[in-house]
VONUVO-164022 format. One record per residue (C-alpha): chain; x, y, z; residue number from 1. Coordinates in steps of 0.02 Angstrom, whole numbers, plus 50000, padded with zeros to 5 digits. Example, Ala and Ser with C-alpha at 12.3 -4.5 7.8 and 13.67 -1.06 7.14 Angstrom:
// VONUVO-164022
   kette      px      py      pz    nr
       A   50615   49775   50390     1
       A   50684   49947   50357     2
//
This chain:
// VONUVO-164022
   kette      px      py      pz    nr
       A   55076   49882   48985     1
       A   55022   49906   49162     2
       A   54908   50054   49255     3
       A   54962   50100   49430     4
       A   54844   50196   49537     5
       A   54874   50320   49671     6
       A   54756   50377   49791     7
       A   54763   50535   49912     8
       A   54838   50449   50041     9
       A   54986   50395   49955    10
       A   55015   50590   49881    11
       A   54957   50681   50048    12
       A   55135   50795   50097    13
       A   55296   50792   50015    14
       A   55360   50628   50082    15
       A   55227   50535   50026    16
       A   55256   50592   49841    17
       A   55435   50553   49846    18
       A   55393   50362   49893    19
       A   55266   50380   49747    20
       A   55418   50457   49631    21
       A   55527   50285   49705    22
       A   55382   50180   49653    23
       A   55361   50228   49486    24
       A   55542   50251   49444    25
       A   55576   50054   49493    26
       A   55465   50013   49344    27
       A   55506   50181   49213    28
       A   55586   50056   49083    29
       A   55387   49991   49067    30
       A   55237   50063   48979    31
       A   55152   50138   49128    32
       A   55007   50245   49141    33
       A   54999   50301   49324    34
       A   54811   50364   49368    35
       A   54826   50513   49528    36
       A   54692   50557   49658    37
       A   54681   50731   49724    38
       A   54840   50742   49878    39
       A   54759   50702   50045    40
       A   54579   50775   50113    41
       A   54597   50875   49937    42
       A   54436   50839   49891    43
       A   54350   50861   50050    44
       A   54413   51036   50039    45
       A   54365   51100   49878    46
       A   54170   51019   49935    47
       A   54197   51139   50083    48
       A   54240   51276   49963    49
       A   54106   51251   49835    50
       A   53967   51247   49989    51
       A   54015   51420   50037    52
       A   53992   51462   49874    53
       A   53811   51383   49875    54
       A   53772   51479   50063    55
       A   53831   51646   49989    56
       A   53977   51662   50113    57
       A   54151   51707   50074    58
       A   54266   51584   50005    59
       A   54430   51677   49967    60
       A   54503   51619   50151    61
       A   54473   51432   50103    62
       A   54553   51442   49929    63
       A   54709   51509   50023    64
       A   54701   51385   50130    65
       A   54700   51256   49982    66
       A   54867   51355   49895    67
       A   54954   51315   50062    68
       A   54923   51171   50072    69
       A   54991   51148   49900    70
       A   55121   51253   49910    71
       A   55197   51158   50059    72
       A   55224   51007   49958    73
       A   55285   51108   49818    74
       A   55426   51166   49940    75
       A   55460   51000   50019    76
       A   55488   50930   49838    77
       A   55594   51084   49787    78
       A   55508   51133   49646    79
       A   55431   51298   49697    80
       A   55552   51374   49574    81
       A   55484   51305   49415    82
       A   55394   51414   49306    83
       A   55297   51334   49214    84
       A   55237   51243   49376    85
       A   55192   51406   49436    86
       A   55090   51466   49277    87
       A   54989   51310   49278    88
       A   54946   51317   49461    89
       A   54901   51515   49455    90
       A   54788   51480   49306    91
       A   54705   51329   49398    92
       A   54664   51424   49552    93
       A   54602   51565   49433    94
       A   54489   51431   49340    95
       A   54423   51395   49513    96
       A   54381   51547   49574    97
       A   54299   51594   49407    98
       A   54198   51436   49391    99
       A   54139   51467   49582   100
       A   54098   51647   49529   101
       A   53975   51589   49396   102
       A   53881   51477   49508   103
       A   53690   51520   49489   104
       A   53541   51398   49561   105
       A   53493   51379   49360   106
       A   53661   51286   49334   107
       A   53655   51162   49467   108
       A   53732   51088   49620   109
       A   53795   50942   49511   110
       A   53854   51041   49358   111
       A   53959   51159   49461   112
       A   54040   51013   49585   113
       A   54115   50921   49427   114
       A   54188   51093   49349   115
       A   54277   51138   49535   116
       A   54307   50989   49652   117
       A   54390   50910   49478   118
       A   54520   51040   49485   119
       A   54593   50953   49635   120
       A   54649   50810   49548   121
       A   54734   50917   49418   122
       A   54815   51021   49521   123
       A   54888   50856   49612   124
       A   54962   50765   49443   125
       A   55040   50927   49369   126
       A   55124   50945   49545   127
       A   55186   50752   49534   128
       A   55217   50760   49358   129
       A   55346   50930   49408   130
       A   55405   50831   49507   131
       A   55447   50678   49397   132
       A   55527   50774   49282   133
       A   55638   50839   49420   134
       A   55684   50663   49464   135
       A   55725   50631   49301   136
       A   55582   50503   49244   137
       A   55503   50574   49094   138
       A   55326   50582   49087   139
       A   55183   50656   49006   140
       A   55056   50719   49081   141
       A   54881   50682   49014   142
       A   54692   50766   49029   143
       A   54601   50629   49088   144
       A   54438   50757   49047   145
       A   54493   50727   48839   146
       A   54500   50534   48839   147
       A   54382   50470   48966   148
       A   54227   50524   48900   149
       A   54040   50500   48989   150
       A   53851   50526   48981   151
       A   53781   50699   49044   152
       A   53759   50637   49221   153
       A   53854   50729   49328   154
       A   53932   50678   49488   155
       A   53878   50492   49435   156
       A   53958   50495   49247   157
       A   53928   50324   49156   158
       A   54054   50293   49046   159
       A   54056   50275   48856   160
       A   54187   50131   48805   161
       A   54174   50152   48635   162
       A   54218   50353   48659   163
       A   54330   50323   48780   164
       A   54432   50167   48693   165
       A   54444   50269   48547   166
       A   54515   50420   48625   167
       A   54637   50307   48741   168
       A   54722   50206   48597   169
       A   54726   50367   48495   170
       A   54805   50484   48609   171
       A   54863   50377   48756   172
       A   54946   50221   48691   173
       A   55083   50300   48562   174
       A   55146   50401   48728   175
       A   55185   50227   48802   176
       A   55339   50192   48691   177
       A   55438   50320   48771   178
       A   55390   50393   48913   179
       A   55271   50367   49081   180
       A   55084   50444   49075   181
       A   55008   50523   49209   182
       A   54827   50550   49223   183
       A   54676   50605   49340   184
       A   54564   50476   49411   185
       A   54382   50510   49476   186
       A   54351   50640   49331   187
       A   54307   50644   49136   188
       A   54198   50742   49014   189
       A   54045   50719   48917   190
       A   54023   50762   48726   191
       A   54019   50945   48761   192
       A   54170   50933   48857   193
       A   54107   50979   48998   194
       A   54173   50901   49159   195
       A   54106   50760   49245   196
       A   54148   50655   49368   197
       A   54133   50465   49401   198
       A   54079   50465   49572   199
       A   54171   50484   49760   200
       A   54323   50384   49768   201
       A   54316   50350   49592   202
       A   54492   50347   49527   203
       A   54508   50163   49561   204
       A   54367   50144   49444   205
       A   54474   50256   49314   206
       A   54623   50144   49327   207
       A   54504   50010   49276   208
       A   54456   50108   49115   209
       A   54616   50154   49064   210
       A   54653   49972   49091   211
       A   54519   49913   48995   212
       A   54529   49992   48817   213
       A   54707   49973   48822   214
       A   54698   49779   48860   215
       A   54826   49805   49001   216
       A   54924   49676   49064   217
       A   54875   49724   49229   218
       A   54817   49865   49368   219
       A   54895   49892   49538   220
       A   54801   49996   49673   221
       A   54927   50072   49783   222
       A   54849   50073   49966   223
       A   54899   50112   50163   224
       A   54837   49945   50206   225
       A   54931   49777   50146   226
       A   54812   49717   50018   227
       A   54621   49661   50048   228
       A   54594   49616   50209   229
       A   54452   49517   50275   230
       A   54391   49658   50393   231
       A   54430   49850   50418   232
       A   54590   49837   50539   233
       A   54519   50004   50627   234
       A   54370   49920   50677   235
       A   54419   49735   50684   236
       A   54563   49637   50777   237
       A   54661   49497   50716   238
       A   54615   49538   50529   239
       A   54698   49416   50390   240
       A   54750   49457   50222   241
       A   54679   49377   50069   242
       A   54838   49324   49958   243
       A   54716   49283   49813   244
       A   54539   49329   49768   245
       A   54391   49282   49646   246
       A   54323   49423   49532   247
       A   54151   49370   49598   248
       A   54226   49366   49788   249
       A   54291   49552   49773   250
       A   54142   49618   49694   251
       A   54019   49566   49822   252
       A   54126   49621   49942   253
       A   54121   49801   49864   254
       A   53938   49784   49839   255
       A   53899   49748   50022   256
       A   54017   49922   50070   257
       A   54212   49861   50063   258
       A   54287   50017   50047   259
       A   54456   49948   49988   260
       A   54401   49961   49811   261
       A   54292   50058   49703   262
       A   54128   49958   49658   263
       A   54126   49988   49476   264
       A   54315   49928   49475   265
       A   54318   49732   49454   266
       A   54181   49705   49303   267
       A   54264   49795   49162   268
       A   54451   49701   49241   269
       A   54341   49527   49250   270
       A   54269   49556   49058   271
       A   54434   49584   49019   272
       A   54532   49471   49135   273
       A   54649   49593   49207   274
       A   54721   49546   49363   275
       A   54718   49679   49483   276
       A   54844   49690   49623   277
       A   54797   49797   49789   278
       A   54978   49819   49877   279
       A   55059   49943   49994   280
       A   55146   50092   49973   281
       A   55217   50071   50134   282
       A   55278   49890   50112   283
       A   55330   49889   49912   284
       A   55430   49738   49929   285
       A   55243   49637   50003   286
       A   55150   49556   49842   287
       A   54970   49622   49926   288
       A   54827   49530   49857   289
       A   54783   49487   49674   290
       A   54607   49482   49619   291
       A   54590   49393   49473   292
       A   54492   49240   49380   293
       A   54539   49093   49513   294
       A   54450   48970   49630   295
       A   54509   49002   49825   296
       A   54462   48858   49945   297
       A   54410   48883   50134   298
       A   54398   49087   50131   299
       A   54418   49156   50280   300
       A   54243   49259   50328   301
       A   54236   49413   50265   302
       A   54168   49578   50365   303
       A   54113   49713   50306   304
       A   54044   49873   50420   305
       A   53944   50014   50387   306
       A   53885   50161   50514   307
       A   53752   50300   50478   308
       A   53618   50172   50445   309
       A   53410   50217   50453   310
       A   53287   50075   50449   311
       A   53132   50124   50376   312
       A   52955   50036   50415   313
       A   52814   50059   50303   314
       A   52655   49979   50340   315
       A   52501   49978   50239   316
       A   52383   50100   50318   317
       A   52225   49988   50304   318
       A   52297   49835   50376   319
       A   52274   49742   50202   320
       A   52437   49645   50124   321
       A   52583   49722   50066   322
       A   52603   49656   49879   323
       A   52686   49714   49723   324
       A   52598   49867   49691   325
       A   52664   49936   49854   326
       A   52829   49865   49829   327
       A   52848   49944   49673   328
       A   52793   50121   49740   329
       A   52926   50109   49866   330
       A   53051   50084   49748   331
       A   52993   50212   49629   332
       A   53023   50344   49749   333
       A   53185   50285   49810   334
       A   53251   50269   49640   335
       A   53179   50446   49590   336
       A   53281   50509   49749   337
       A   53434   50410   49710   338
       A   53429   50317   49864   339
       A   53507   50141   49872   340
       A   53460   49963   49988   341
       A   53584   49903   50086   342
       A   53457   49776   50144   343
       A   53266   49751   50153   344
       A   53147   49628   50224   345
       A   52956   49625   50209   346
       A   52810   49536   50331   347
       A   52643   49533   50282   348
       A   52606   49718   50307   349
       A   52747   49797   50327   350
       A   52911   49807   50211   351
       A   53053   49862   50283   352
       A   53239   49951   50210   353
       A   53396   49996   50285   354
       A   53492   50125   50197   355
       A   53630   50243   50215   356
       A   53556   50391   50346   357
       A   53536   50544   50221   358
       A   53398   50639   50327   359
       A   53341   50782   50194   360
       A   53306   50618   50067   361
       A   53227   50527   50210   362
       A   53100   50675   50255   363
       A   53065   50672   50055   364
       A   53033   50501   50051   365
       A   52936   50495   50201   366
       A   52824   50641   50120   367
       A   52778   50562   49960   368
       A   52734   50393   50033   369
       A   52605   50449   50206   370
       A   52466   50457   50139   371
       A   52491   50282   50074   372
       A   52586   50191   50216   373
       A   52622   50226   50399   374
       A   52807   50266   50409   375
       A   52925   50255   50541   376
       A   53110   50232   50551   377
       A   53262   50201   50683   378
       A   53424   50298   50645   379
       A   53584   50289   50719   380
       A   53614   50121   50667   381
       A   53767   50007   50601   382
       A   53773   49866   50506   383
       A   53881   49730   50462   384
       A   53891   49588   50342   385
       A   53974   49415   50343   386
       A   54027   49343   50177   387
       A   54058   49165   50189   388
       A   53990   49159   50374   389
       A   54035   49016   50520   390
       A   53922   49041   50668   391
       A   54092   49055   50787   392
       A   54096   49224   50697   393
       A   53918   49276   50696   394
       A   53915   49228   50877   395
       A   54080   49337   50926   396
       A   54019   49483   50814   397
       A   53824   49496   50895   398
       A   53898   49525   51054   399
       A   53851   49668   51151   400
       A   53736   49726   51031   401
       A   53550   49756   51004   402
       A   53509   49664   50824   403
       A   53368   49760   50747   404
       A   53359   49648   50586   405
       A   53458   49493   50556   406
       A   53450   49404   50396   407
       A   53547   49254   50330   408
       A   53560   49153   50169   409
       A   53674   49014   50115   410
       A   53851   49116   50108   411
       A   53810   49289   50190   412
       A   53753   49344   50347   413
       A   53669   49516   50387   414
       A   53629   49624   50550   415
       A   53577   49785   50574   416
       A   53584   49826   50767   417
       A   53614   49953   50906   418
       A   53772   49960   50985   419
       A   53718   49971   51186   420
//
């Protein structure tokens, strides 16, 4: 029993879907659950449609663009005449319009986000299921909203593992005897069956949920990179492929901001000792990277880059010293605003944090704490974390950069900087 996950880049057009189908066809005699994301950049497109609704702007033209994008893929796959698919897609678009029209400030942004943006995954999997059937690949379309159960937190839902396992074992596992199961990433539902989402880019986590609940043999994430690299090849030269990675190393890389795997993916797989393969859908014959319980000596330094960073410093206004009370107060407001700290540092009278830039929430934080602290900030910064660093790597990375904060521990080096 295996789980495959395909992201938006792997189903961005008709040729990509055909390539995905060839990969699935090579495994169609195995017990296989396939988790699929929205096609291409459709999550962004659906977010833009919702933004128009919130701003009380017409959204009909934007929906037509979404329809045309999907229609071009359907035509490219030569399944445009399938009556059931036509009816399914039309029904989904009607649901989208109905839910957008039902929006009010009383319903809340996070709730309506989950009810609308989630439909991009539903459309994607409806099209892919129809194409697999057209290619003679027996499959069953399963609505992830009926089997992945969560709490009531919209846009960042927490998984109800007990309920999810019961639903997946009873409704998904029996189907695998004679067909492939095709389902959606990113989405689930609460106890009232209102749609919830697991956080942006959460389809990797969905694959881990299905695998954990079924005690799967493995999970494979198919991406447009050859596996897990020690740095983003779009930003750094001479990147190196990790053939094997321990769970702990992979988890820490995602914690510091590596985007190749969703941060929540590793933990449930590690607890069940289910290996995670990261492979390229462009180089199917390559083995990629396997993340598992192992020891790998002399790992290459992992370089993780984050842009759009802000450093905020809280200085005691009466020149007394920073103590636990002050730090608790700052953390309390950071938690209330659902902000995440990427790095922190303190001196006798100042506590400094680095976080992803969010001007609106940054101003809310400043307003809440301005009576107790003098607050300063620098925006437009970037951050690099190096795991398993060596001095040669650090020297190379620091060239041409105005370093604002620098920290190092036994294994990790971090710096926040402004590019000169």
